[in-house]
TORZA-647829 format. One record per residue (C-alpha): residue in one letter; residue number from 1; x, y, z. Coordinates in Angstrom, 3 decimals, m for minus. Example, Ala and Ser with C-alpha at 12.3 -4.5 7.8 and 13.67 -1.06 7.14 Angstrom:
residues 2
res | n | u | v | w
A | 1 | 12.300 | m4.500 | 7.800 $
S | 2 | 13.670 | m1.060 | 7.140 $
END
This chain:
residues 448
res | n | u | v | w
M | 1 | 0.000 | 0.000 | 0.000 $
N | 2 | 1.313 | 3.490 | m0.882 $
I | 3 | 0.929 | 5.828 | 2.087 $
V | 4 | 0.182 | 9.488 | 1.342 $
E | 5 | 1.670 | 11.586 | 4.111 $
K | 6 | 3.434 | 14.923 | 4.310 $
L | 7 | 7.192 | 14.529 | 4.485 $
S | 8 | 8.809 | 16.087 | 7.543 $
V | 9 | 11.450 | 18.796 | 7.210 $
K | 10 | 13.875 | 16.435 | 8.975 $
E | 11 | 13.404 | 13.768 | 6.313 $
K | 12 | 13.714 | 16.265 | 3.472 $
I | 13 | 16.964 | 17.622 | 4.945 $
G | 14 | 18.207 | 14.089 | 5.588 $
Y | 15 | 17.454 | 13.149 | 2.010 $
G | 16 | 19.094 | 16.326 | 0.694 $
L | 17 | 22.336 | 15.657 | 2.584 $
G | 18 | 22.810 | 12.627 | 0.344 $
D | 19 | 23.234 | 14.993 | m2.587 $
T | 20 | 25.561 | 17.215 | m0.572 $
A | 21 | 27.680 | 14.070 | m0.270 $
S | 22 | 27.344 | 13.198 | m3.963 $
N | 23 | 28.330 | 16.738 | m4.919 $
L | 24 | 31.542 | 16.521 | m2.949 $
Y | 25 | 32.512 | 14.147 | m5.777 $
F | 26 | 30.476 | 15.473 | m8.711 $
Q | 27 | 31.639 | 19.082 | m8.280 $
M | 28 | 35.250 | 17.923 | m8.168 $
Y | 29 | 34.700 | 16.275 | m11.544 $
I | 30 | 33.093 | 19.258 | m13.237 $
N | 31 | 35.190 | 22.046 | m11.695 $
F | 32 | 38.649 | 20.562 | m11.280 $
L | 33 | 39.157 | 17.180 | m12.982 $
L | 34 | 40.038 | 18.388 | m16.500 $
F | 35 | 42.302 | 21.071 | m15.006 $
F | 36 | 43.893 | 18.426 | m12.739 $
Y | 37 | 44.551 | 16.097 | m15.673 $
T | 38 | 46.143 | 18.798 | m17.873 $
D | 39 | 47.980 | 21.046 | m15.408 $
V | 40 | 48.839 | 18.668 | m12.515 $
F | 41 | 48.580 | 15.021 | m13.589 $
G | 42 | 50.232 | 15.745 | m16.935 $
I | 43 | 48.234 | 14.280 | m19.823 $
P | 44 | 47.138 | 16.156 | m22.990 $
A | 45 | 43.734 | 17.874 | m22.973 $
A | 46 | 42.567 | 15.941 | m26.056 $
V | 47 | 43.472 | 12.620 | m24.379 $
A | 48 | 41.452 | 13.562 | m21.289 $
G | 49 | 38.522 | 14.605 | m23.489 $
T | 50 | 38.640 | 11.326 | m25.411 $
M | 51 | 38.719 | 9.388 | m22.135 $
F | 52 | 35.626 | 11.213 | m20.866 $
M | 53 | 33.786 | 10.249 | m24.045 $
L | 54 | 34.941 | 6.636 | m24.474 $
T | 55 | 34.165 | 5.601 | m20.899 $
R | 56 | 30.490 | 6.453 | m21.506 $
F | 57 | 30.063 | 3.331 | m23.637 $
W | 58 | 30.403 | 1.245 | m20.475 $
D | 59 | 27.997 | 3.556 | m18.654 $
A | 60 | 25.420 | 2.906 | m21.382 $
V | 61 | 25.273 | m0.644 | m20.003 $
N | 62 | 26.287 | m0.030 | m16.411 $
D | 63 | 23.691 | 2.618 | m15.478 $
P | 64 | 20.499 | 0.782 | m16.533 $
M | 65 | 22.007 | m2.433 | m15.128 $
M | 66 | 22.300 | m0.741 | m11.730 $
G | 67 | 18.709 | 0.490 | m11.979 $
I | 68 | 17.521 | m3.039 | m12.759 $
I | 69 | 19.522 | m4.479 | m9.844 $
A | 70 | 18.199 | m1.837 | m7.425 $
D | 71 | 14.592 | m2.485 | m8.486 $
R | 72 | 15.090 | m6.170 | m7.650 $
T | 73 | 16.829 | m5.581 | m4.314 $
N | 74 | 14.740 | m6.512 | m1.272 $
T | 75 | 16.098 | m5.981 | 2.242 $
K | 76 | 14.637 | m4.998 | 5.600 $
H | 77 | 15.915 | m1.472 | 4.855 $
G | 78 | 14.200 | m1.279 | 1.459 $
K | 79 | 15.367 | m1.412 | m2.141 $
F | 80 | 17.481 | 1.731 | m2.432 $
R | 81 | 18.678 | 2.919 | 0.995 $
P | 82 | 21.096 | 0.001 | 1.643 $
Y | 83 | 23.343 | 1.030 | m1.255 $
L | 84 | 24.235 | 4.238 | 0.593 $
L | 85 | 25.928 | 2.096 | 3.268 $
W | 86 | 27.423 | m0.500 | 0.952 $
I | 87 | 29.135 | 1.862 | m1.511 $
M | 88 | 30.166 | 4.940 | 0.499 $
F | 89 | 33.556 | 3.551 | 1.697 $
P | 90 | 34.798 | 2.114 | m1.637 $
M | 91 | 33.796 | 5.393 | m3.286 $
A | 92 | 35.900 | 7.400 | m0.817 $
I | 93 | 38.973 | 5.246 | m1.516 $
I | 94 | 38.580 | 5.451 | m5.304 $
G | 95 | 38.129 | 9.229 | m5.087 $
V | 96 | 41.577 | 9.588 | m3.500 $
L | 97 | 43.145 | 7.290 | m6.104 $
M | 98 | 41.608 | 9.253 | m8.979 $
F | 99 | 43.269 | 12.485 | m7.787 $
T | 100 | 46.625 | 10.799 | m7.088 $
T | 101 | 49.523 | 11.438 | m9.506 $
P | 102 | 51.653 | 8.256 | m9.850 $
N | 103 | 55.307 | 8.338 | m10.901 $
L | 104 | 54.693 | 6.842 | m14.349 $
S | 105 | 55.350 | 7.626 | m17.992 $
V | 106 | 52.683 | 9.555 | m19.902 $
G | 107 | 51.404 | 6.240 | m21.299 $
G | 108 | 51.275 | 4.732 | m17.814 $
K | 109 | 49.447 | 7.786 | m16.490 $
I | 110 | 46.852 | 7.525 | m19.253 $
I | 111 | 46.161 | 3.875 | m18.350 $
Y | 112 | 45.991 | 4.799 | m14.646 $
A | 113 | 43.596 | 7.655 | m15.426 $
Y | 114 | 41.299 | 5.366 | m17.450 $
V | 115 | 41.201 | 2.698 | m14.720 $
T | 116 | 40.572 | 5.046 | m11.800 $
Y | 117 | 38.061 | 7.180 | m13.727 $
I | 118 | 36.039 | 4.138 | m14.819 $
L | 119 | 36.068 | 2.741 | m11.259 $
M | 120 | 34.888 | 6.102 | m9.904 $
M | 121 | 32.046 | 6.332 | m12.432 $
M | 122 | 30.977 | 2.778 | m11.479 $
A | 123 | 30.998 | 3.685 | m7.773 $
Y | 124 | 29.079 | 6.881 | m8.497 $
T | 125 | 26.508 | 4.839 | m10.426 $
A | 126 | 26.191 | 2.256 | m7.647 $
I | 127 | 25.393 | 4.876 | m5.014 $
N | 128 | 23.703 | 7.650 | m6.995 $
I | 129 | 21.121 | 5.659 | m8.949 $
P | 130 | 19.639 | 4.119 | m5.770 $
Y | 131 | 19.894 | 7.502 | m4.033 $
S | 132 | 18.096 | 9.257 | m6.893 $
A | 133 | 15.463 | 6.515 | m7.138 $
L | 134 | 14.822 | 6.933 | m3.407 $
M | 135 | 13.128 | 10.258 | m4.166 $
G | 136 | 10.602 | 8.414 | m6.312 $
V | 137 | 9.510 | 6.261 | m3.363 $
L | 138 | 9.600 | 8.799 | m0.512 $
S | 139 | 6.012 | 9.784 | m1.345 $
P | 140 | 3.364 | 9.063 | m3.986 $
S | 141 | 2.650 | 12.817 | m4.147 $
S | 142 | 4.253 | 14.761 | m7.027 $
A | 143 | 4.044 | 17.978 | m4.956 $
E | 144 | 5.841 | 16.365 | m1.995 $
R | 145 | 8.527 | 14.997 | m4.317 $
T | 146 | 9.025 | 18.454 | m5.847 $
S | 147 | 9.428 | 19.827 | m2.318 $
A | 148 | 11.940 | 17.083 | m1.445 $
S | 149 | 13.747 | 17.793 | m4.712 $
T | 150 | 14.006 | 21.479 | m3.781 $
Y | 151 | 15.563 | 20.618 | m0.403 $
R | 152 | 17.813 | 18.158 | m2.185 $
F | 153 | 19.236 | 20.699 | m4.590 $
V | 154 | 19.638 | 23.477 | m2.053 $
L | 155 | 21.804 | 21.039 | m0.095 $
A | 156 | 23.429 | 19.697 | m3.266 $
F | 157 | 24.660 | 23.165 | m4.112 $
A | 158 | 25.835 | 23.562 | m0.538 $
G | 159 | 28.170 | 20.693 | m1.441 $
A | 160 | 29.211 | 22.655 | m4.519 $
F | 161 | 29.904 | 25.667 | m2.287 $
I | 162 | 32.208 | 23.549 | m0.102 $
I | 163 | 34.135 | 22.226 | m3.107 $
Q | 164 | 34.470 | 25.573 | m4.846 $
G | 165 | 35.471 | 27.457 | m1.721 $
A | 166 | 37.677 | 24.920 | 0.034 $
T | 167 | 39.423 | 22.911 | m2.701 $
L | 168 | 42.170 | 25.280 | m3.823 $
P | 169 | 42.958 | 26.558 | m0.285 $
L | 170 | 43.156 | 22.944 | 1.011 $
V | 171 | 45.229 | 21.813 | m1.969 $
N | 172 | 47.671 | 24.689 | m1.408 $
Y | 173 | 47.750 | 24.134 | 2.373 $
F | 174 | 48.434 | 20.393 | 2.278 $
G | 175 | 50.567 | 20.484 | m0.873 $
K | 176 | 52.626 | 23.503 | 0.206 $
G | 177 | 52.906 | 24.517 | m3.433 $
D | 178 | 52.789 | 20.969 | m4.845 $
Q | 179 | 49.266 | 20.369 | m6.129 $
A | 180 | 50.074 | 16.715 | m6.869 $
I | 181 | 50.330 | 16.189 | m3.084 $
G | 182 | 47.500 | 18.521 | m2.124 $
F | 183 | 44.768 | 17.094 | m4.364 $
P | 184 | 44.612 | 13.498 | m2.996 $
I | 185 | 44.718 | 14.667 | 0.640 $
T | 186 | 41.924 | 17.135 | m0.040 $
M | 187 | 39.885 | 14.435 | m1.769 $
G | 188 | 40.354 | 12.167 | 1.253 $
I | 189 | 38.850 | 14.834 | 3.531 $
F | 190 | 35.869 | 15.260 | 1.219 $
G | 191 | 35.415 | 11.476 | 1.111 $
L | 192 | 35.145 | 11.267 | 4.914 $
L | 193 | 32.596 | 14.094 | 4.958 $
A | 194 | 30.560 | 12.355 | 2.253 $
M | 195 | 30.475 | 9.083 | 4.202 $
G | 196 | 28.975 | 10.844 | 7.227 $
M | 197 | 26.287 | 12.496 | 5.104 $
F | 198 | 25.327 | 9.299 | 3.262 $
F | 199 | 24.848 | 7.620 | 6.648 $
I | 200 | 22.518 | 10.434 | 7.804 $
T | 201 | 20.452 | 10.015 | 4.624 $
F | 202 | 20.170 | 6.286 | 5.280 $
K | 203 | 18.986 | 6.842 | 8.877 $
T | 204 | 16.461 | 9.626 | 8.262 $
T | 205 | 14.565 | 8.473 | 5.153 $
K | 206 | 11.832 | 5.921 | 4.519 $
E | 207 | 10.642 | 4.106 | 1.391 $
R | 208 | 6.839 | 4.448 | 1.213 $
V | 209 | 5.925 | 3.719 | m2.420 $
Q | 210 | 6.018 | 0.009 | m3.183 $
P | 211 | 5.214 | m1.780 | m6.436 $
S | 212 | 1.854 | m3.508 | m6.503 $
P | 213 | 2.119 | m7.005 | m4.960 $
K | 214 | 0.375 | m8.248 | m8.105 $
Q | 215 | 3.088 | m6.767 | m10.326 $
K | 216 | 4.878 | m9.352 | m12.441 $
T | 217 | 8.342 | m8.040 | m13.227 $
S | 218 | 10.551 | m9.053 | m16.099 $
L | 219 | 13.568 | m7.340 | m17.580 $
K | 220 | 12.028 | m7.485 | m21.048 $
N | 221 | 8.838 | m5.741 | m19.900 $
D | 222 | 10.729 | m3.134 | m17.859 $
L | 223 | 12.916 | m2.188 | m20.828 $
K | 224 | 9.920 | m2.189 | m23.162 $
D | 225 | 8.044 | 0.147 | m20.790 $
L | 226 | 11.061 | 2.438 | m20.593 $
M | 227 | 11.549 | 2.665 | m24.355 $
G | 228 | 7.842 | 3.427 | m24.766 $
N | 229 | 7.905 | 6.168 | m22.113 $
K | 230 | 7.910 | 9.329 | m24.265 $
P | 231 | 8.269 | 11.794 | m21.346 $
W | 232 | 11.296 | 9.814 | m20.098 $
M | 233 | 12.931 | 9.942 | m23.543 $
I | 234 | 12.452 | 13.707 | m23.707 $
L | 235 | 13.913 | 14.161 | m20.211 $
L | 236 | 16.920 | 12.087 | m21.255 $
V | 237 | 17.690 | 14.588 | m24.033 $
M | 238 | 17.034 | 17.560 | m21.740 $
G | 239 | 19.326 | 16.129 | m19.060 $
I | 240 | 22.191 | 15.316 | m21.429 $
F | 241 | 22.341 | 18.783 | m22.996 $
T | 242 | 21.765 | 20.637 | m19.726 $
L | 243 | 24.702 | 18.798 | m18.151 $
G | 244 | 26.723 | 19.366 | m21.313 $
Y | 245 | 26.254 | 23.096 | m20.738 $
V | 246 | 27.281 | 22.848 | m17.090 $
I | 247 | 30.367 | 20.704 | m17.736 $
I | 248 | 31.761 | 22.809 | m20.578 $
R | 249 | 31.241 | 26.112 | m18.801 $
M | 250 | 32.245 | 25.083 | m15.275 $
G | 251 | 35.192 | 23.052 | m16.563 $
T | 252 | 36.507 | 26.151 | m18.363 $
I | 253 | 36.434 | 28.476 | m15.345 $
M | 254 | 39.912 | 27.545 | m14.096 $
Y | 255 | 41.400 | 28.188 | m17.543 $
Y | 256 | 39.439 | 31.445 | m17.912 $
F | 257 | 40.844 | 32.835 | m14.665 $
K | 258 | 44.360 | 31.403 | m14.889 $
Y | 259 | 45.104 | 32.247 | m18.516 $
Y | 260 | 42.703 | 35.094 | m19.462 $
L | 261 | 42.235 | 37.080 | m16.262 $
G | 262 | 45.582 | 36.042 | m14.756 $
N | 263 | 44.218 | 35.266 | m11.280 $
E | 264 | 43.735 | 31.522 | m10.638 $
L | 265 | 42.751 | 31.888 | m6.979 $
L | 266 | 39.880 | 34.226 | m7.878 $
A | 267 | 38.240 | 31.299 | m9.698 $
G | 268 | 37.112 | 29.785 | m6.397 $
T | 269 | 35.401 | 33.026 | m5.356 $
F | 270 | 33.729 | 33.214 | m8.786 $
M | 271 | 32.397 | 29.658 | m8.443 $
M | 272 | 31.172 | 30.315 | m4.901 $
A | 273 | 29.367 | 33.507 | m5.933 $
G | 274 | 27.516 | 31.531 | m8.584 $
T | 275 | 26.686 | 28.760 | m6.138 $
V | 276 | 25.197 | 31.201 | m3.614 $
A | 277 | 22.957 | 32.447 | m6.434 $
V | 278 | 22.071 | 28.867 | m7.372 $
I | 279 | 21.079 | 28.077 | m3.786 $
A | 280 | 18.847 | 31.176 | m3.717 $
G | 281 | 17.275 | 30.280 | m7.058 $
T | 282 | 16.770 | 26.658 | m6.058 $
A | 283 | 15.071 | 27.697 | m2.815 $
C | 284 | 12.456 | 29.527 | m4.915 $
T | 285 | 11.757 | 26.524 | m7.144 $
Q | 286 | 8.836 | 25.074 | m5.187 $
Y | 287 | 7.008 | 28.415 | m5.068 $
L | 288 | 7.665 | 29.214 | m8.737 $
S | 289 | 6.732 | 25.683 | m9.763 $
K | 290 | 3.334 | 26.037 | m8.066 $
L | 291 | 2.863 | 29.417 | m9.716 $
L | 292 | 3.932 | 28.534 | m13.263 $
G | 293 | 4.110 | 24.734 | m13.468 $
K | 294 | 7.292 | 22.678 | m13.864 $
K | 295 | 7.487 | 22.731 | m17.672 $
K | 296 | 6.864 | 26.468 | m18.096 $
L | 297 | 9.333 | 27.341 | m15.342 $
Y | 298 | 11.995 | 25.144 | m16.949 $
L | 299 | 11.507 | 26.830 | m20.344 $
I | 300 | 11.742 | 30.328 | m18.849 $
A | 301 | 14.816 | 29.486 | m16.760 $
M | 302 | 16.721 | 27.855 | m19.605 $
G | 303 | 15.719 | 30.493 | m22.167 $
L | 304 | 16.954 | 33.385 | m20.018 $
S | 305 | 20.171 | 31.589 | m19.040 $
T | 306 | 20.932 | 30.952 | m22.730 $
I | 307 | 20.715 | 34.668 | m23.546 $
L | 308 | 22.801 | 35.703 | m20.517 $
T | 309 | 25.463 | 33.087 | m21.299 $
M | 310 | 25.931 | 34.495 | m24.801 $
V | 311 | 26.249 | 38.011 | m23.332 $
F | 312 | 29.168 | 36.763 | m21.201 $
F | 313 | 31.441 | 36.595 | m24.293 $
Y | 314 | 31.430 | 40.383 | m24.704 $
I | 315 | 32.490 | 41.397 | m21.180 $
P | 316 | 35.995 | 42.994 | m21.175 $
K | 317 | 38.596 | 41.302 | m18.947 $
D | 318 | 39.053 | 44.407 | m16.788 $
Q | 319 | 35.333 | 44.503 | m15.869 $
I | 320 | 35.587 | 42.066 | m12.972 $
V | 321 | 32.416 | 43.289 | m11.281 $
M | 322 | 30.423 | 42.782 | m14.480 $
I | 323 | 31.962 | 39.335 | m15.006 $
F | 324 | 30.800 | 38.334 | m11.525 $
A | 325 | 27.397 | 40.014 | m11.896 $
V | 326 | 26.476 | 38.264 | m15.152 $
H | 327 | 27.699 | 34.917 | m13.791 $
I | 328 | 25.546 | 35.398 | m10.677 $
L | 329 | 22.517 | 36.214 | m12.852 $
I | 330 | 23.084 | 33.128 | m15.011 $
S | 331 | 23.366 | 30.957 | m11.903 $
L | 332 | 20.253 | 32.461 | m10.283 $
V | 333 | 18.081 | 32.110 | m13.380 $
M | 334 | 19.238 | 28.597 | m14.276 $
A | 335 | 19.005 | 27.221 | m10.730 $
P | 336 | 15.476 | 25.735 | m10.915 $
Q | 337 | 16.315 | 23.392 | m13.810 $
A | 338 | 18.035 | 20.775 | m11.633 $
P | 339 | 15.261 | 20.147 | m9.055 $
L | 340 | 12.678 | 20.389 | m11.836 $
I | 341 | 14.286 | 17.707 | m14.008 $
W | 342 | 14.681 | 15.285 | m11.098 $
A | 343 | 11.097 | 15.851 | m9.953 $
M | 344 | 9.998 | 15.224 | m13.547 $
Y | 345 | 11.838 | 11.881 | m13.539 $
A | 346 | 9.749 | 10.828 | m10.543 $
D | 347 | 6.671 | 11.879 | m12.516 $
T | 348 | 7.714 | 9.654 | m15.438 $
A | 349 | 7.928 | 6.689 | m13.036 $
D | 350 | 4.312 | 7.370 | m12.006 $
Y | 351 | 3.354 | 7.774 | m15.664 $
S | 352 | 4.916 | 4.415 | m16.536 $
E | 353 | 3.057 | 2.674 | m13.686 $
W | 354 | m0.219 | 4.378 | m14.721 $
K | 355 | 0.213 | 3.466 | m18.386 $
N | 356 | 1.628 | m0.069 | m18.077 $
G | 357 | 0.611 | m1.297 | m14.626 $
R | 358 | 4.242 | m1.859 | m13.672 $
R | 359 | 6.696 | 0.289 | m11.698 $
A | 360 | 10.490 | 0.287 | m12.190 $
T | 361 | 11.680 | 3.349 | m10.275 $
G | 362 | 15.358 | 2.393 | m10.239 $
L | 363 | 15.448 | 1.842 | m13.985 $
V | 364 | 13.716 | 5.168 | m14.634 $
F | 365 | 16.199 | 7.018 | m12.436 $
S | 366 | 19.152 | 5.205 | m13.977 $
A | 367 | 18.386 | 7.335 | m17.026 $
A | 368 | 18.821 | 10.457 | m14.919 $
T | 369 | 22.283 | 9.382 | m13.792 $
F | 370 | 23.100 | 8.223 | m17.319 $
S | 371 | 22.089 | 11.619 | m18.712 $
Q | 372 | 24.311 | 13.243 | m16.071 $
K | 373 | 27.294 | 11.146 | m17.033 $
F | 374 | 26.641 | 11.320 | m20.763 $
G | 375 | 26.346 | 15.090 | m20.378 $
M | 376 | 29.658 | 14.959 | m18.533 $
A | 377 | 31.066 | 12.935 | m21.431 $
I | 378 | 29.869 | 15.341 | m24.112 $
G | 379 | 30.849 | 18.395 | m22.087 $
G | 380 | 34.144 | 16.996 | m20.834 $
G | 381 | 35.022 | 15.488 | m24.201 $
L | 382 | 34.244 | 18.704 | m26.064 $
A | 383 | 36.103 | 20.786 | m23.470 $
G | 384 | 39.249 | 18.685 | m23.852 $
W | 385 | 39.051 | 18.562 | m27.642 $
L | 386 | 38.242 | 22.260 | m27.948 $
L | 387 | 41.230 | 23.209 | m25.812 $
S | 388 | 43.365 | 21.124 | m28.171 $
I | 389 | 41.721 | 22.667 | m31.275 $
F | 390 | 42.355 | 26.127 | m29.841 $
N | 391 | 46.059 | 25.127 | m29.385 $
F | 392 | 46.030 | 25.215 | m25.579 $
E | 393 | 49.374 | 24.444 | m23.884 $
P | 394 | 49.356 | 24.076 | m20.065 $
N | 395 | 51.328 | 26.375 | m17.784 $
T | 396 | 52.367 | 28.894 | m20.441 $
V | 397 | 51.158 | 32.173 | m21.938 $
Q | 398 | 48.284 | 31.463 | m24.351 $
S | 399 | 47.898 | 32.811 | m27.890 $
P | 400 | 45.061 | 35.232 | m28.785 $
E | 401 | 43.381 | 32.345 | m30.657 $
T | 402 | 43.430 | 30.206 | m27.509 $
I | 403 | 42.093 | 33.034 | m25.361 $
T | 404 | 39.201 | 33.575 | m27.793 $
G | 405 | 38.508 | 29.838 | m27.651 $
I | 406 | 38.404 | 29.888 | m23.848 $
K | 407 | 35.950 | 32.824 | m23.976 $
L | 408 | 33.744 | 30.902 | m26.437 $
M | 409 | 33.790 | 27.919 | m24.057 $
M | 410 | 32.402 | 30.205 | m21.346 $
S | 411 | 29.631 | 31.571 | m23.583 $
Y | 412 | 28.405 | 30.641 | m27.047 $
I | 413 | 29.467 | 26.979 | m27.065 $
P | 414 | 27.604 | 25.916 | m23.872 $
A | 415 | 24.666 | 28.141 | m24.872 $
G | 416 | 24.221 | 25.921 | m27.927 $
A | 417 | 23.543 | 22.972 | m25.607 $
T | 418 | 20.806 | 24.823 | m23.716 $
V | 419 | 19.065 | 25.657 | m26.995 $
V | 420 | 18.738 | 21.918 | m27.704 $
A | 421 | 17.431 | 21.296 | m24.160 $
V | 422 | 14.771 | 24.002 | m24.550 $
I | 423 | 13.599 | 22.608 | m27.905 $
A | 424 | 13.264 | 19.129 | m26.340 $
A | 425 | 11.343 | 20.540 | m23.347 $
L | 426 | 8.702 | 22.013 | m25.644 $
F | 427 | 7.558 | 18.452 | m26.378 $
Y | 428 | 7.397 | 17.282 | m22.718 $
P | 429 | 3.730 | 16.225 | m22.147 $
L | 430 | 3.383 | 15.793 | m18.344 $
D | 431 | 2.067 | 19.126 | m17.101 $
D | 432 | 0.919 | 19.541 | m13.497 $
K | 433 | m2.774 | 18.966 | m14.310 $
T | 434 | m1.952 | 15.681 | m16.048 $
M | 435 | 0.077 | 14.553 | m13.039 $
E | 436 | m2.794 | 15.349 | m10.653 $
N | 437 | m5.065 | 13.071 | m12.674 $
I | 438 | m2.433 | 10.307 | m12.801 $
E | 439 | m1.850 | 10.482 | m9.018 $
K | 440 | m5.571 | 10.300 | m8.329 $
D | 441 | m6.008 | 7.328 | m10.640 $
L | 442 | m3.053 | 5.460 | m9.107 $
Q | 443 | m4.347 | 6.068 | m5.559 $
E | 444 | m7.750 | 4.682 | m6.550 $
R | 445 | m6.150 | 1.607 | m8.102 $
N | 446 | m3.987 | 0.974 | m5.023 $
A | 447 | m6.971 | 1.434 | m2.721 $
G | 448 | m8.917 | m1.041 | m4.855 $
END
């Protein structure tokens, strides 16, 4: 039986801390990993970009496989919560290894980078797909899930704030000028913090939405339902190109400040200023979603952020206040997209159950994580390749061509990805009225 009850603030915060923990890893990937590989670890930008792209072929199998496994997990703690305990320690260890620079040849370093990066993406999958799917079973109410998603992303961006503000100071403190020493120690500290937060999420949440006891599950039917779920397919495209935007732009910030503005340490302040704006914008999501509806709010947010991102190209390098101001505006306006997309994924799980009589929450949410990582692949791959195309050379003065390329990677290039996401969103069919009818119908079926 699916129990309809209002989620407590404690449970919403507890759930959100799981994404604070996840972001202690995810924000390291999008803000510092490409920079680490090129300027500290010592492999070419194009090689790093190719690695980001090639490893996604395994994720194409690995992510839905994890969703299928999670859907078929049955323990006294539920289907999804146990994975927070099982995976948090291995993930912390792999995180340190990924940011460790071994004394190897360039070829040996490339192999090491591939192995540790693939292992980290597998660990991220094994903990984040069950964590994400957990939102779909906290409550059968779309409104309650949107509220939980808002708490989640406020706390997720708190994790981003920690990474952006603390990483470079910690790396410099522990490395004493040697970033190859400072990065793994810093990552170890973040790993310990993440373990504590994952444990809190495990203890404070509850799985309330259960598949019908009459449901007959089969992998063939689950995959067939997923492929026939039009709203899910549209969200997959939206998620991939939204994350592509984020990865390209955020991954370029270190290069923008180090090589164009000439102040690497200011990059952390720039990231933090944007994150504060994101937290403020995310906190308004629930109210704005009720006022406008999820789809309309997403279209407005992404449309405005696209225009502002293109404007960023034209800001002169000596206008630091304007550079910060436009970045803050972009972050504020774009903030609602993340909680909206994840709340929409929970809606597509309800839609699938309503349409097909079967529920596969883990498999549905595996698409969300896959879109994240495929967006990381496209964004990270393009960022690495574009730096190579623009003739980037680490730790040296860049040519005017390279500087122009870095500016494009902060503006027009990521804006192209948001245009695709907006076009896809126009075809998303699950508006709030439709979801109210689906929820009512499902409750009547379960009661019957």
